[in-house]
C-alpha positions as CSV (number, residue, x, y, z in Angstrom):
1,M,0.0,0.0,0.0
2,E,1.1,3.5,-0.7
3,L,2.2,5.4,2.4
4,I,0.2,8.5,2.8
5,P,2.3,11.4,4.3
6,Q,0.8,12.5,7.7
7,T,1.0,16.2,6.8
8,G,-2.0,16.9,9.0
9,A,-0.8,15.4,12.2
10,G,-1.4,17.7,15.1
11,K,-3.5,20.0,12.9
12,K,-7.3,20.7,12.8
13,V,-9.3,21.3,9.7
14,C,-13.0,22.2,9.2
15,I,-14.9,20.9,6.2
16,V,-17.9,23.1,5.4
17,G,-20.3,21.0,3.3
18,A,-19.0,17.8,4.6
19,S,-22.0,15.5,3.8
20,G,-22.0,16.0,0.0
21,K,-20.2,13.7,-2.4
22,L,-17.1,16.1,-2.6
23,G,-17.2,16.8,1.1
24,R,-17.2,13.1,2.1
25,Y,-14.1,12.5,-0.1
26,M,-12.5,15.5,1.6
27,V,-13.2,14.0,5.0
28,K,-11.6,10.8,4.0
29,H,-8.4,12.4,2.5
30,A,-8.1,14.7,5.6
31,L,-8.3,11.8,8.0
32,D,-5.9,9.7,5.9
33,R,-3.4,12.6,6.4
34,G,-3.8,12.7,10.1
35,Y,-5.9,15.9,10.5
36,E,-8.5,16.3,13.3
37,V,-11.7,16.9,11.3
38,V,-14.7,19.1,12.1
39,G,-17.6,18.9,9.6
40,V,-20.5,21.2,9.0
41,C,-23.6,20.1,7.0
42,R,-27.3,20.5,7.0
43,E,-29.0,18.7,10.0
44,K,-30.9,16.4,7.7
45,S,-27.7,15.2,6.0
46,V,-25.7,14.4,9.1
47,H,-26.5,10.7,8.7
48,K,-24.5,10.7,5.5
49,L,-21.4,10.9,7.7
50,A,-22.3,7.9,9.8
51,D,-19.2,6.0,8.5
52,Y,-17.1,8.5,10.3
53,A,-18.9,8.4,13.6
54,G,-16.4,8.7,16.5
55,R,-13.7,10.0,14.1
56,I,-14.9,13.5,13.4
57,T,-17.0,16.2,15.1
58,V,-20.1,17.2,13.1
59,H,-22.2,20.4,13.4
60,G,-25.7,20.0,11.9
61,A,-26.8,23.4,10.5
62,F,-27.0,25.4,7.3
63,T,-23.5,26.4,6.3
64,N,-24.3,30.1,6.3
65,D,-25.3,29.9,10.0
66,R,-22.8,32.3,11.5
67,E,-23.0,31.0,15.0
68,V,-22.4,27.5,13.9
69,I,-19.5,28.4,11.6
70,A,-17.9,30.4,14.4
71,R,-17.9,27.3,16.7
72,A,-16.9,24.9,13.9
73,V,-13.8,26.8,12.7
74,D,-12.6,27.7,16.2
75,G,-9.0,26.7,16.5
76,C,-8.8,25.3,12.9
77,D,-5.6,25.6,10.9
78,A,-7.6,25.3,7.7
79,V,-11.2,25.5,6.4
80,L,-12.3,23.7,3.3
81,T,-15.6,25.1,2.0
82,V,-17.9,23.8,-0.7
83,L,-19.5,26.9,-2.3
84,V,-23.0,25.8,-3.5
85,P,-25.4,28.3,-5.2
86,W,-28.5,27.1,-3.4
87,G,-31.6,29.2,-2.9
88,V,-32.0,32.9,-3.1
89,H,-30.8,33.9,0.3
90,D,-27.1,34.6,-0.3
91,Y,-26.2,31.0,0.8
92,A,-22.8,30.8,-0.9
93,S,-21.8,34.4,-0.1
94,G,-23.1,34.1,3.4
95,T,-21.1,30.9,4.0
96,A,-17.9,32.5,2.5
97,K,-18.3,35.6,4.7
98,A,-18.9,33.6,7.8
99,V,-15.8,31.5,7.2
100,M,-13.6,34.6,6.5
101,D,-15.1,36.4,9.6
102,F,-14.5,33.7,12.0
103,A,-11.5,31.6,10.8
104,K,-8.4,32.4,12.9
105,P,-5.9,34.8,11.4
106,G,-3.5,33.1,8.9
107,A,-5.7,30.0,8.5
108,R,-5.7,28.4,5.0
109,L,-9.1,28.9,3.4
110,V,-9.8,26.6,0.4
111,Y,-13.0,26.9,-1.5
112,S,-14.5,24.7,-4.3
113,C,-16.6,25.9,-7.3
114,G,-16.9,25.2,-11.0
115,W,-15.0,26.4,-14.0
116,H,-17.6,29.1,-14.6
117,I,-16.0,31.3,-11.9
118,T,-13.4,33.7,-13.4
119,R,-10.9,35.8,-11.5
120,D,-9.5,38.0,-14.2
121,G,-11.9,37.6,-17.1
122,R,-9.3,35.8,-19.2
123,D,-10.9,32.4,-19.2
124,R,-12.2,31.1,-22.5
125,Y,-15.4,29.1,-22.4
126,K,-16.8,26.6,-24.9
127,R,-20.5,26.7,-25.9
128,G,-21.4,23.9,-23.5
129,I,-20.2,25.7,-20.4
130,K,-21.8,28.9,-21.5
131,A,-25.1,27.1,-22.0
132,A,-24.9,25.5,-18.6
133,V,-24.3,28.8,-16.9
134,A,-27.2,30.4,-18.8
135,F,-29.5,27.6,-17.7
136,A,-28.3,28.0,-14.1
137,R,-29.1,31.7,-14.2
138,F,-32.6,30.8,-15.6
139,M,-33.1,28.4,-12.7
140,K,-33.1,31.3,-10.2
141,I,-36.8,31.7,-11.0
142,T,-37.4,28.4,-9.2
143,R,-35.8,29.8,-6.1
144,L,-33.6,26.7,-5.9
145,V,-30.4,28.1,-7.5
146,D,-28.8,31.5,-7.5
147,I,-25.5,31.2,-9.5
148,A,-25.0,34.9,-9.2
149,D,-24.5,34.5,-5.5
150,Q,-21.6,32.2,-6.1
151,Y,-20.0,35.0,-8.2
152,R,-20.6,37.3,-5.3
153,A,-19.0,34.9,-2.9
154,T,-15.8,34.4,-5.0
155,D,-15.5,38.1,-5.7
156,M,-15.5,38.7,-2.0
157,I,-12.9,36.0,-1.5
158,F,-10.7,37.4,-4.3
159,A,-10.8,40.8,-2.7
160,S,-9.9,39.6,0.8
161,D,-6.5,39.5,2.4
162,T,-7.0,36.0,3.7
163,R,-4.8,33.0,2.7
164,W,-7.4,31.8,0.2
165,T,-7.4,29.3,-2.7
166,V,-10.5,28.9,-5.0
167,V,-10.3,25.5,-6.7
168,R,-12.4,25.5,-9.9
169,G,-13.5,22.0,-10.8
170,S,-14.1,20.6,-14.3
171,D,-16.8,18.1,-15.1
172,L,-16.7,15.3,-12.5
173,E,-16.9,11.5,-12.6
174,E,-16.6,8.7,-10.1
175,G,-13.8,6.1,-10.1
176,P,-10.5,5.3,-8.5
177,S,-8.0,8.0,-7.9
178,Q,-5.7,9.0,-10.8
179,G,-3.6,11.2,-8.5
180,L,-3.4,14.9,-7.9
181,P,-5.0,16.8,-10.8
182,V,-3.1,19.2,-13.0
183,W,-4.1,22.8,-13.0
184,S,-3.8,26.0,-15.0
185,R,-4.8,29.6,-14.3
186,H,-7.2,29.9,-17.2
187,V,-10.0,27.8,-18.6
188,G,-9.3,27.3,-22.3
189,D,-5.6,26.4,-21.7
190,P,-4.8,23.2,-23.7
191,V,-3.9,21.1,-20.7
192,L,-7.5,21.5,-19.5
193,E,-9.2,20.5,-22.8
194,S,-10.5,17.1,-21.6
195,N,-12.6,18.8,-18.9
196,L,-12.9,15.8,-16.7
197,T,-11.7,15.0,-13.1
198,R,-12.4,12.2,-10.7
199,R,-14.4,13.5,-7.8
200,T,-12.1,11.9,-5.3
201,D,-9.2,13.7,-7.0
202,F,-11.0,17.1,-6.8
203,A,-11.2,16.5,-3.0
204,L,-7.5,15.4,-3.0
205,F,-6.5,18.7,-4.6
206,M,-8.6,20.6,-2.0
207,V,-6.9,18.8,0.9
208,A,-3.4,19.0,-0.6
209,A,-3.8,22.8,-1.2
210,V,-3.8,23.3,2.6
211,E,-0.1,22.6,2.6
212,D,0.8,24.1,-0.7
213,D,1.8,27.8,-0.3
214,S,2.2,28.2,-4.0
215,L,-1.6,28.1,-4.3
216,V,-2.2,30.9,-1.8
217,R,-4.3,33.6,-3.6
218,E,-4.6,31.4,-6.8
219,A,-7.8,30.2,-8.5
220,P,-6.6,27.0,-10.2
221,A,-8.8,25.3,-12.8
222,I,-8.2,21.6,-12.5
223,N,-8.3,18.6,-14.8
224,G,-7.6,14.9,-14.3
225,R,-4.0,14.0,-14.4
226,L,-4.5,11.0,-16.7
227,T,-6.9,12.7,-19.2
228,P,-5.8,12.9,-22.8
229,S,-5.2,16.7,-22.7
230,A,-3.2,16.5,-19.4
231,L,-1.0,13.8,-20.8
232,A,-0.5,15.6,-24.1
233,H,0.4,18.9,-22.5
234,Q,2.2,17.9,-19.4
235,G,4.8,20.6,-19.6
236,E,2.1,23.3,-19.8
237,A,0.4,22.5,-16.5
238,A,1.0,24.8,-13.6
239,A,1.5,21.8,-11.3
């Protein structure tokens, strides 16, 4: 078996959105690396973390609940946050603000979102991604999704002086790990052409970012390490 370096030994990490598919993978990777793990998720989803009972501390609440976030991130060396554009009540931006307000000074703050988020406007999107974003904007009328709030959340993060990283994920699939994904600063770069990452590897990148100072104040767009474009353009990846 491959020896997993215990980079998290003696450190504490909070995972906000721990019960989702990505969150549960992050919990696993963080525990594998020796972190003490605190999770936050909706009360009705706490049961999804049953496999980790006795190994992690779980706070059941909406992730934009400021009082709960304040308790959960207390003393944490890092906070990993899944930014979801649910509802029309500033869920993503409220979550991000609570994390930034209550995380201890100097904590590593790592956030997840999709390729549609842009930091500098230099990303180049194909028609499929543009169509998906347009549909998500339309879905606001259902009061289930507000993708604009995710833009507000990440703009707030980009403007902050915290030690942030915003990890922008490609399309996702299940399957065994292929290793740490490659990344580039801009969607449209050749190394990202395949637009596919194993979900477990997205989570792996999030956890690894905690110890990677080269990613501080970066918004890496990631892609699976063994995808055709990653293999064809290995020298062009930023990692």
